[in-house]
C-alpha positions as CSV (number, residue, x, y, z in Angstrom):
1,M,8.5,-7.9,75.5
2,Q,9.6,-11.1,77.1
3,R,6.8,-13.2,78.6
4,N,8.2,-14.3,81.9
5,L,5.6,-13.4,84.4
6,G,5.3,-17.1,85.6
7,H,9.0,-17.2,86.2
8,L,9.0,-13.9,88.1
9,L,6.1,-15.0,90.2
10,A,7.9,-18.2,91.1
11,V,11.1,-16.5,92.0
12,A,9.2,-13.9,94.1
13,H,7.3,-16.7,95.9
14,E,10.6,-18.6,96.6
15,R,12.3,-15.5,97.9
16,A,9.3,-14.5,100.1
17,D,9.2,-18.0,101.6
18,R,12.9,-17.9,102.3
19,W,12.7,-14.5,103.9
20,L,9.7,-15.5,106.0
21,A,11.4,-18.7,107.2
22,T,14.5,-16.7,108.2
23,E,12.3,-14.3,110.1
24,L,10.4,-17.0,111.9
25,G,13.6,-18.7,113.0
26,A,15.1,-15.4,114.1
27,A,12.0,-14.8,116.2
28,G,12.5,-18.2,117.9
29,L,9.4,-19.6,116.3
30,K,10.9,-23.0,115.6
31,G,8.7,-25.5,113.8
32,L,6.6,-22.8,112.1
33,A,6.8,-22.5,108.3
34,P,5.5,-19.7,106.1
35,S,2.6,-21.9,105.0
36,H,1.3,-21.8,108.6
37,G,0.8,-18.0,108.2
38,D,-2.6,-18.1,106.6
39,V,-4.0,-20.5,109.2
40,L,-2.7,-18.3,112.1
41,A,-3.9,-15.1,110.4
42,L,-7.5,-16.4,110.1
43,L,-7.5,-17.6,113.7
44,F,-6.1,-14.3,115.0
45,R,-8.9,-12.6,113.1
46,K,-11.8,-14.9,113.9
47,G,-10.8,-16.8,117.0
48,E,-11.9,-20.1,115.6
49,A,-12.7,-21.6,112.2
50,T,-13.7,-24.9,110.6
51,M,-11.3,-26.8,108.5
52,H,-13.3,-25.8,105.4
53,E,-13.0,-22.1,106.3
54,I,-9.3,-22.5,106.8
55,A,-8.8,-24.3,103.5
56,A,-10.7,-21.7,101.6
57,F,-8.9,-18.8,103.3
58,A,-5.5,-20.4,102.8
59,R,-6.3,-21.5,99.3
60,R,-5.2,-25.0,100.1
61,T,-6.7,-28.4,99.5
62,K,-8.4,-30.1,102.5
63,P,-5.5,-32.7,102.9
64,T,-2.9,-29.9,102.9
65,T,-5.0,-28.0,105.4
66,T,-5.2,-31.0,107.6
67,I,-1.4,-31.4,107.5
68,L,-0.9,-27.7,108.4
69,V,-3.3,-27.9,111.3
70,D,-1.9,-31.2,112.5
71,K,1.6,-29.5,112.8
72,L,0.2,-26.5,114.6
73,E,-1.6,-28.8,117.0
74,A,1.5,-30.8,117.6
75,L,3.4,-27.6,118.4
76,G,0.6,-26.7,120.9
77,Y,-0.6,-23.6,119.0
78,V,-4.1,-24.8,118.1
79,A,-6.6,-27.3,119.3
80,R,-9.5,-29.0,117.6
81,V,-12.7,-28.6,119.7
82,P,-16.3,-29.7,119.2
83,S,-18.3,-27.1,117.4
84,A,-20.8,-25.3,119.6
85,T,-23.3,-25.1,116.7
86,D,-22.9,-28.5,114.9
87,A,-22.3,-31.6,117.0
88,R,-20.9,-33.4,113.9
89,S,-18.0,-31.1,113.3
90,V,-15.0,-29.6,115.0
91,V,-13.5,-26.1,114.9
92,V,-9.9,-25.1,115.2
93,R,-9.1,-22.7,117.9
94,L,-5.9,-21.0,119.1
95,T,-4.5,-22.2,122.4
96,P,-3.0,-19.6,124.8
97,E,0.4,-20.5,123.4
98,G,-0.9,-19.8,119.9
99,A,-2.5,-16.5,120.9
100,A,0.9,-15.5,122.4
101,L,2.4,-15.7,118.9
102,R,0.4,-12.7,117.8
103,P,2.9,-9.9,118.6
104,A,5.7,-11.7,116.8
105,F,3.4,-12.6,113.9
106,D,2.3,-8.9,113.5
107,A,5.9,-7.6,113.7
108,I,7.0,-10.1,111.0
109,S,4.0,-9.2,108.9
110,R,4.9,-5.4,109.0
111,R,8.5,-6.2,108.1
112,F,7.3,-8.4,105.3
113,V,5.2,-5.6,103.7
114,R,8.3,-3.4,103.8
115,F,10.4,-6.2,102.3
116,L,7.8,-6.7,99.5
117,Y,7.6,-3.1,98.5
118,A,11.3,-2.2,99.0
119,G,12.4,-0.1,96.0
120,L,9.0,0.7,94.7
121,S,7.3,4.1,94.8
122,R,3.7,4.3,96.1
123,E,2.5,4.5,92.4
124,E,4.5,1.5,91.3
125,A,3.3,-0.5,94.3
126,E,-0.4,0.4,93.4
127,T,0.2,-0.4,89.8
128,L,1.8,-3.8,90.6
129,E,-1.1,-4.7,92.9
130,R,-3.7,-3.6,90.4
131,L,-2.1,-5.6,87.5
132,L,-1.5,-8.7,89.6
133,G,-5.1,-8.5,90.9
134,K,-6.3,-8.2,87.3
135,T,-4.2,-11.2,86.2
136,L,-5.4,-13.3,89.1
137,S,-9.1,-12.5,88.6
138,G,-9.0,-13.2,84.9
139,T,-8.5,-16.4,82.9
140,F,-5.8,-17.5,85.3
141,A,-8.3,-17.6,88.2
142,Q,-10.8,-19.6,86.1
143,R,-8.1,-22.2,85.1
144,T,-6.9,-22.4,88.7
145,S,-10.5,-23.0,90.0
146,N,-11.0,-25.7,87.5
147,L,-7.7,-27.4,88.5
148,E,-8.6,-27.1,92.2
149,R,-12.0,-28.7,91.6
150,R,-10.3,-31.6,89.7
151,R,-7.8,-32.1,92.6
152,S,-10.5,-32.1,95.2
153,R,-12.2,-35.0,93.5
154,L,-9.1,-37.1,93.7
């Protein structure tokens, strides 16, 4: 058996990003990138979140999270506001313009699921998810965590 899982994952990621970027553009959501999806998904779910919560949810470094939130703020979709529980911190909250993205976001998400699973039977989809989950929770996850810890110290 050929060992090309890394290549297949990279190709799948690139194709998914391209598909999402096309869908965002077609929906008239100019300026948004696929990388903004995790930030918006968390805020749609929670209403507001700290930068730390966003970084953890999106599996991004703090500097990358700051860049993503800066862009969403510049587009008028989110605002940083003082935390109601900690005077030293801020939370990120959707603006009315950001909340208005929800229907388009949900529609794109539903189409994305169909795109990802096209051509797979239910059993194949379940097997794929199970095996990828197993791969990601194994040694790969430990090595990734170690790498992320090293990066956060830089």
